KOLMAR-904506 format. One line per field, with one value per atom (N, C-alpha, C): residue number from 0; atom name; x, y, z. Coordinates in steps of 0.2 Angstrom, whole numbers, plus 5000, padded with zeros to 4 digits. Layout:
! residues N
seq = c(NUM,...)
atom = c(CA,...)
east = c(X,...)
north = c(Y,...)
up = c(Z,...)
//
This chain:
! residues 198
seq = c(0,0,0,1,1,1,2,2,2,3,3,3,4,4,4,5,5,5,6,6,6,7,7,7,8,8,8,9,9,9,10,10,10,11,11,11,12,12,12,13,13,13,14,14,14,15,15,15,16,16,16,17,17,17,18,18,18,19,19,19,20,20,20,21,21,21,22,22,22,23,23,23,24,24,24,25,25,25,26,26,26,27,27,27,28,28,28,29,29,29,30,30,30,31,31,31,32,32,32,33,33,33,34,34,34,35,35,35,36,36,36,37,37,37,38,38,38,39,39,39,40,40,40,41,41,41,42,42,42,43,43,43,44,44,44,45,45,45,46,46,46,47,47,47,48,48,48,49,49,49,50,50,50,51,51,51,52,52,52,53,53,53,54,54,54,55,55,55,56,56,56,57,57,57,58,58,58,59,59,59,60,60,60,61,61,61,62,62,62,63,63,63,64,64,64,65,65,65,66,66,66,67,67,67,68,68,68,69,69,69,70,70,70,71,71,71,72,72,72,73,73,73,74,74,74,75,75,75,76,76,76,77,77,77,78,78,78,79,79,79,80,80,80,81,81,81,82,82,82,83,83,83,84,84,84,85,85,85,86,86,86,87,87,87,88,88,88,89,89,89,90,90,90,91,91,91,92,92,92,93,93,93,94,94,94,95,95,95,96,96,96,97,97,97,98,98,98,99,99,99,100,100,100,101,101,101,102,102,102,103,103,103,104,104,104,105,105,105,106,106,106,107,107,107,108,108,108,109,109,109,110,110,110,111,111,111,112,112,112,113,113,113,114,114,114,115,115,115,116,116,116,117,117,117,118,118,118,119,119,119,120,120,120,121,121,121,122,122,122,123,123,123,124,124,124,125,125,125,126,126,126,127,127,127,128,128,128,129,129,129,130,130,130,131,131,131,132,132,132,133,133,133,134,134,134,135,135,135,136,136,136,137,137,137,138,138,138,139,139,139,140,140,140,141,141,141,142,142,142,143,143,143,144,144,144,145,145,145,146,146,146,147,147,147,148,148,148,149,149,149,150,150,150,151,151,151,152,152,152,153,153,153,154,154,154,155,155,155,156,156,156,157,157,157,158,158,158,159,159,159,160,160,160,161,161,161,162,162,162,163,163,163,164,164,164,165,165,165,166,166,166,167,167,167,168,168,168,169,169,169,170,170,170,171,171,171,172,172,172,173,173,173,174,174,174,175,175,175,176,176,176,177,177,177,178,178,178,179,179,179,180,180,180,181,181,181,182,182,182,183,183,183,184,184,184,185,185,185,186,186,186,187,187,187,188,188,188,189,189,189,190,190,190,191,191,191,192,192,192,193,193,193,194,194,194,195,195,195,196,196,196,197,197,197)
atom = c(N,CA,C,N,CA,C,N,CA,C,N,CA,C,N,CA,C,N,CA,C,N,CA,C,N,CA,C,N,CA,C,N,CA,C,N,CA,C,N,CA,C,N,CA,C,N,CA,C,N,CA,C,N,CA,C,N,CA,C,N,CA,C,N,CA,C,N,CA,C,N,CA,C,N,CA,C,N,CA,C,N,CA,C,N,CA,C,N,CA,C,N,CA,C,N,CA,C,N,CA,C,N,CA,C,N,CA,C,N,CA,C,N,CA,C,N,CA,C,N,CA,C,N,CA,C,N,CA,C,N,CA,C,N,CA,C,N,CA,C,N,CA,C,N,CA,C,N,CA,C,N,CA,C,N,CA,C,N,CA,C,N,CA,C,N,CA,C,N,CA,C,N,CA,C,N,CA,C,N,CA,C,N,CA,C,N,CA,C,N,CA,C,N,CA,C,N,CA,C,N,CA,C,N,CA,C,N,CA,C,N,CA,C,N,CA,C,N,CA,C,N,CA,C,N,CA,C,N,CA,C,N,CA,C,N,CA,C,N,CA,C,N,CA,C,N,CA,C,N,CA,C,N,CA,C,N,CA,C,N,CA,C,N,CA,C,N,CA,C,N,CA,C,N,CA,C,N,CA,C,N,CA,C,N,CA,C,N,CA,C,N,CA,C,N,CA,C,N,CA,C,N,CA,C,N,CA,C,N,CA,C,N,CA,C,N,CA,C,N,CA,C,N,CA,C,N,CA,C,N,CA,C,N,CA,C,N,CA,C,N,CA,C,N,CA,C,N,CA,C,N,CA,C,N,CA,C,N,CA,C,N,CA,C,N,CA,C,N,CA,C,N,CA,C,N,CA,C,N,CA,C,N,CA,C,N,CA,C,N,CA,C,N,CA,C,N,CA,C,N,CA,C,N,CA,C,N,CA,C,N,CA,C,N,CA,C,N,CA,C,N,CA,C,N,CA,C,N,CA,C,N,CA,C,N,CA,C,N,CA,C,N,CA,C,N,CA,C,N,CA,C,N,CA,C,N,CA,C,N,CA,C,N,CA,C,N,CA,C,N,CA,C,N,CA,C,N,CA,C,N,CA,C,N,CA,C,N,CA,C,N,CA,C,N,CA,C,N,CA,C,N,CA,C,N,CA,C,N,CA,C,N,CA,C,N,CA,C,N,CA,C,N,CA,C,N,CA,C,N,CA,C,N,CA,C,N,CA,C,N,CA,C,N,CA,C,N,CA,C,N,CA,C,N,CA,C,N,CA,C,N,CA,C,N,CA,C,N,CA,C,N,CA,C,N,CA,C,N,CA,C,N,CA,C,N,CA,C,N,CA,C,N,CA,C,N,CA,C,N,CA,C,N,CA,C,N,CA,C,N,CA,C,N,CA,C,N,CA,C,N,CA,C,N,CA,C,N,CA,C,N,CA,C,N,CA,C,N,CA,C,N,CA,C,N,CA,C,N,CA,C,N,CA,C,N,CA,C,N,CA,C,N,CA,C,N,CA,C,N,CA,C,N,CA,C,N,CA,C,N,CA,C,N,CA,C,N,CA,C,N,CA,C)
east = c(5402,5405,5410,5412,5416,5413,5407,5405,5404,5410,5410,5414,5411,5415,5417,5422,5426,5423,5419,5418,5422,5428,5434,5435,5434,5435,5430,5424,5418,5419,5417,5417,5409,5405,5398,5398,5392,5389,5386,5385,5381,5375,5372,5365,5365,5370,5371,5373,5375,5377,5370,5365,5360,5355,5355,5349,5353,5360,5362,5360,5360,5358,5350,5346,5339,5338,5340,5339,5345,5350,5356,5359,5361,5365,5372,5377,5383,5383,5385,5384,5388,5393,5396,5392,5388,5383,5379,5376,5371,5372,5379,5382,5381,5383,5383,5375,5371,5365,5361,5363,5361,5365,5370,5373,5370,5367,5364,5355,5354,5347,5344,5339,5335,5332,5328,5325,5324,5323,5321,5313,5311,5304,5301,5305,5303,5309,5308,5313,5310,5310,5309,5312,5312,5316,5323,5327,5332,5333,5327,5327,5327,5328,5329,5326,5320,5318,5318,5322,5325,5321,5321,5320,5329,5330,5337,5337,5342,5343,5340,5339,5336,5328,5326,5319,5316,5319,5316,5316,5311,5309,5311,5317,5320,5324,5324,5328,5336,5338,5345,5347,5343,5345,5348,5346,5350,5358,5360,5366,5367,5371,5372,5378,5377,5382,5383,5379,5380,5385,5388,5391,5397,5399,5407,5412,5418,5423,5424,5423,5424,5419,5418,5412,5412,5418,5419,5417,5413,5413,5407,5403,5397,5396,5391,5391,5385,5385,5381,5376,5371,5368,5372,5371,5375,5372,5376,5375,5369,5371,5366,5364,5359,5359,5356,5352,5350,5356,5360,5366,5370,5372,5376,5373,5365,5362,5363,5363,5363,5371,5376,5383,5384,5381,5382,5378,5372,5369,5375,5377,5382,5388,5391,5396,5393,5388,5385,5384,5381,5380,5387,5391,5399,5402,5400,5403,5399,5392,5389,5385,5386,5383,5376,5372,5365,5363,5358,5356,5352,5356,5353,5349,5344,5342,5345,5347,5349,5344,5343,5340,5346,5347,5351,5346,5348,5342,5346,5341,5342,5337,5338,5334,5330,5323,5319,5314,5314,5308,5301,5295,5289,5284,5282,5278,5271,5269,5263,5264,5270,5271,5278,5278,5284,5288,5295,5300,5302,5307,5311,5311,5311,5312,5316,5319,5322,5319,5320,5317,5321,5319,5324,5326,5332,5335,5337,5339,5341,5339,5338,5336,5337,5338,5341,5337,5335,5333,5327,5322,5316,5312,5305,5300,5298,5300,5300,5292,5289,5281,5277,5272,5267,5261,5258,5252,5245,5241,5236,5229,5231,5225,5221,5215,5210,5210,5213,5212,5206,5203,5197,5200,5197,5198,5194,5195,5191,5184,5182,5174,5172,5176,5174,5175,5177,5179,5185,5184,5190,5194,5202,5206,5206,5207,5206,5214,5217,5224,5229,5228,5234,5239,5246,5251,5256,5259,5264,5271,5273,5280,5284,5285,5288,5296,5299,5306,5307,5303,5303,5300,5296,5295,5299,5304,5310,5316,5317,5321,5320,5314,5311,5313,5311,5311,5320,5324,5330,5333,5331,5334,5333,5328,5326,5332,5337,5342,5348,5349,5355,5355,5349,5350,5353,5355,5357,5364,5366,5372,5377,5374,5378,5382,5384,5389,5387,5381,5379,5377,5381,5380,5375,5374,5370,5365,5360,5355,5353,5353,5349,5342,5339,5331,5331,5327,5327,5319,5317,5309,5304,5307,5301,5301,5296,5294,5294,5299,5300,5299,5297,5295,5302,5306,5311,5310,5314,5311,5319,5320,5324,5322,5316,5314,5318,5320,5324,5320,5323,5319,5316,5318,5314,5306,5304,5299,5295,5297,5294,5293,5296,5294,5288,5284,5277,5277,5274,5275,5272,5274,5271,5264,5261,5255,5251,5252,5249,5251,5254,5257,5252,5248,5244,5247,5254,5258,5262,5263,5270,5267)
north = c(5673,5680,5682,5679,5683,5686,5688,5692,5690,5689,5685,5692,5693,5698,5695,5697,5694,5700,5697,5702,5703,5701,5705,5711,5712,5719,5723,5722,5726,5729,5737,5742,5744,5740,5742,5749,5752,5759,5759,5765,5765,5762,5763,5761,5753,5751,5743,5739,5743,5742,5743,5748,5748,5741,5741,5735,5728,5728,5723,5721,5725,5725,5723,5726,5723,5717,5714,5708,5702,5704,5700,5696,5700,5697,5701,5697,5700,5708,5713,5720,5721,5716,5717,5714,5708,5705,5710,5713,5718,5724,5726,5731,5730,5723,5721,5720,5718,5717,5725,5731,5737,5740,5738,5741,5737,5733,5728,5730,5734,5736,5742,5743,5751,5751,5747,5748,5742,5742,5738,5737,5731,5730,5728,5723,5721,5719,5719,5716,5714,5707,5704,5697,5697,5691,5692,5686,5688,5688,5690,5691,5698,5700,5706,5705,5707,5707,5714,5713,5720,5719,5726,5725,5727,5722,5722,5728,5731,5735,5733,5727,5724,5725,5725,5726,5719,5715,5708,5710,5707,5706,5701,5700,5693,5695,5690,5689,5692,5696,5698,5701,5704,5707,5701,5695,5690,5688,5691,5690,5684,5679,5672,5670,5666,5663,5656,5653,5647,5645,5640,5638,5641,5645,5649,5646,5647,5644,5648,5646,5649,5654,5654,5658,5666,5668,5676,5678,5673,5676,5675,5680,5679,5680,5679,5679,5685,5688,5693,5691,5694,5692,5696,5694,5697,5704,5709,5716,5716,5713,5712,5706,5703,5695,5693,5698,5698,5698,5703,5704,5697,5694,5689,5683,5681,5677,5678,5684,5685,5683,5685,5683,5676,5671,5665,5661,5665,5662,5663,5669,5671,5666,5664,5659,5653,5651,5643,5643,5648,5649,5649,5651,5651,5644,5641,5635,5630,5629,5625,5626,5631,5634,5634,5635,5637,5638,5644,5648,5643,5645,5641,5646,5646,5651,5648,5654,5653,5656,5652,5655,5655,5660,5661,5660,5656,5655,5656,5658,5658,5655,5654,5652,5658,5658,5663,5659,5662,5661,5663,5661,5662,5665,5671,5672,5667,5667,5662,5655,5653,5646,5644,5639,5635,5633,5632,5630,5636,5633,5638,5635,5639,5635,5642,5638,5642,5646,5652,5657,5659,5661,5665,5673,5673,5681,5683,5679,5682,5677,5679,5675,5680,5674,5677,5671,5673,5669,5666,5667,5663,5668,5668,5672,5669,5675,5672,5671,5675,5676,5672,5668,5667,5670,5674,5677,5673,5670,5667,5671,5677,5682,5683,5682,5682,5675,5671,5663,5660,5655,5651,5646,5643,5636,5631,5624,5619,5621,5625,5626,5633,5636,5642,5648,5648,5654,5657,5663,5668,5670,5667,5670,5677,5679,5686,5688,5684,5687,5681,5677,5672,5673,5676,5677,5670,5665,5660,5663,5662,5662,5656,5655,5649,5650,5655,5655,5653,5655,5653,5644,5643,5636,5632,5634,5630,5630,5636,5637,5633,5632,5627,5620,5618,5611,5610,5613,5612,5612,5616,5614,5607,5604,5596,5592,5593,5589,5593,5599,5603,5602,5602,5601,5608,5607,5613,5612,5606,5606,5600,5598,5593,5596,5603,5607,5605,5604,5605,5611,5615,5622,5623,5618,5618,5613,5614,5608,5611,5605,5606,5603,5608,5606,5604,5599,5596,5595,5597,5596,5600,5607,5612,5616,5617,5621,5629,5630,5638,5643,5649,5654,5659,5659,5664,5671,5674,5682,5685,5691,5695,5697,5696,5700,5695,5700,5696,5695,5693,5691,5698,5704,5710,5710,5707,5706,5702,5698,5695,5699,5705,5708,5712,5712,5715,5723,5727,5733,5735,5741,5744,5745,5748,5749,5744,5738,5731,5727,5729,5726,5728,5724,5724,5726,5724,5722,5728,5734,5739,5744)
up = c(4590,4587,4590,4597,4602,4607,4607,4612,4618,4621,4628,4632,4639,4643,4649,4651,4657,4662,4668,4672,4677,4677,4681,4678,4671,4669,4668,4673,4673,4678,4678,4684,4685,4689,4690,4692,4689,4690,4698,4700,4706,4706,4700,4700,4699,4696,4696,4703,4707,4713,4717,4716,4720,4717,4711,4709,4712,4712,4715,4722,4727,4733,4732,4728,4728,4727,4721,4719,4720,4724,4726,4720,4716,4709,4709,4707,4705,4701,4705,4700,4695,4694,4687,4681,4683,4679,4677,4683,4681,4676,4679,4673,4666,4665,4657,4655,4659,4658,4656,4660,4660,4653,4651,4646,4640,4640,4634,4634,4638,4638,4636,4633,4632,4638,4643,4648,4652,4658,4664,4663,4660,4661,4668,4672,4678,4682,4688,4693,4700,4700,4706,4707,4715,4717,4714,4711,4708,4699,4698,4691,4688,4683,4679,4671,4671,4664,4660,4654,4650,4644,4641,4634,4630,4627,4624,4619,4617,4612,4605,4604,4599,4598,4605,4606,4609,4610,4614,4621,4623,4630,4635,4636,4641,4646,4651,4656,4655,4660,4659,4652,4647,4641,4636,4638,4634,4636,4642,4645,4647,4644,4648,4650,4657,4661,4659,4654,4652,4646,4645,4640,4639,4644,4643,4649,4647,4652,4658,4664,4670,4673,4679,4682,4680,4678,4677,4670,4667,4660,4658,4653,4651,4643,4639,4633,4631,4626,4624,4617,4616,4610,4604,4598,4592,4593,4591,4590,4584,4579,4574,4570,4573,4573,4566,4563,4556,4551,4553,4550,4549,4554,4557,4551,4553,4549,4542,4538,4532,4529,4535,4533,4533,4537,4538,4531,4529,4524,4517,4517,4511,4511,4516,4517,4515,4518,4515,4508,4506,4498,4495,4496,4493,4494,4499,4500,4496,4497,4493,4487,4484,4478,4477,4482,4483,4490,4489,4495,4500,4506,4511,4517,4519,4524,4531,4536,4542,4548,4553,4559,4564,4568,4574,4580,4585,4590,4597,4601,4608,4612,4619,4623,4626,4627,4629,4634,4640,4644,4641,4643,4640,4647,4646,4651,4652,4657,4660,4657,4655,4655,4658,4661,4662,4657,4658,4654,4649,4646,4641,4634,4629,4622,4618,4612,4608,4604,4602,4597,4592,4588,4582,4584,4585,4586,4580,4575,4569,4564,4557,4551,4546,4539,4532,4528,4524,4518,4519,4524,4523,4527,4525,4529,4535,4540,4547,4550,4547,4548,4542,4543,4537,4540,4536,4537,4534,4538,4535,4537,4539,4539,4533,4533,4526,4523,4525,4522,4526,4523,4528,4528,4535,4538,4534,4537,4533,4535,4539,4541,4537,4533,4530,4535,4540,4546,4543,4541,4538,4545,4544,4549,4549,4556,4557,4560,4564,4567,4566,4563,4562,4559,4562,4561,4563,4559,4562,4562,4568,4569,4567,4561,4558,4560,4560,4562,4569,4574,4581,4581,4576,4577,4576,4571,4567,4574,4576,4581,4587,4588,4593,4593,4587,4584,4583,4581,4580,4588,4593,4599,4602,4599,4601,4600,4594,4592,4594,4596,4598,4605,4610,4616,4620,4626,4630,4632,4634,4636,4631,4625,4622,4617,4617,4613,4606,4604,4596,4594,4589,4588,4583,4578,4572,4572,4569,4567,4559,4555,4548,4549,4545,4546,4538,4536,4529,4529,4523,4522,4523,4526,4527,4521,4518,4513,4514,4515,4517,4511,4514,4507,4508,4503,4502,4504,4507,4510,4512,4511,4514,4521,4523,4530,4535,4540,4546,4552,4558,4564,4567,4566,4569,4567,4562,4560,4565,4569,4575,4581,4581,4588,4587,4592,4592,4592,4588,4589,4596,4599,4604,4604,4598,4597,4597,4596,4596,4602,4607,4612,4619,4621,4626,4634,4633,4639,4640,4636,4637,4640)
//
């Protein structure tokens, strides 16, 4: 969406300069991260975990230095990822004459696990969460807490074919019996009342 920032044009605030000394990062990058953040969750070593304006908890508020030309550029997450997904879905529908769900993805780290995976940061046209609560498993046990984040699972599966450095921006998922919905990826964010770590 063109959300690329030239760090050469960024004037770091006194707070960004202070944080840069503490975690040894470019203060211009940190200024962009701070502008994209609601709050800093944790700073340790050379990592800053932030809550984005969207409500996601992630490293550097999703500000990314990869897949951009030159070392002075960074990309930002879309301002309205669900809106972007809806727009892409409408454009695809106009082109192909049937509705196609869209999931926008980005790479996230996972607490308590090594490795990165893609998650849904925006979605349109499919139910991002499938609620199995109240259903019974094959042994008769009634499921109490099971909400499956299918949008994240599809995002992660798509990453297997898109890769990280291959330059493949789109993956087509076939054969998944999705549930049509107007719910977006915001439904994937756990509310503070249900979050044990906030």
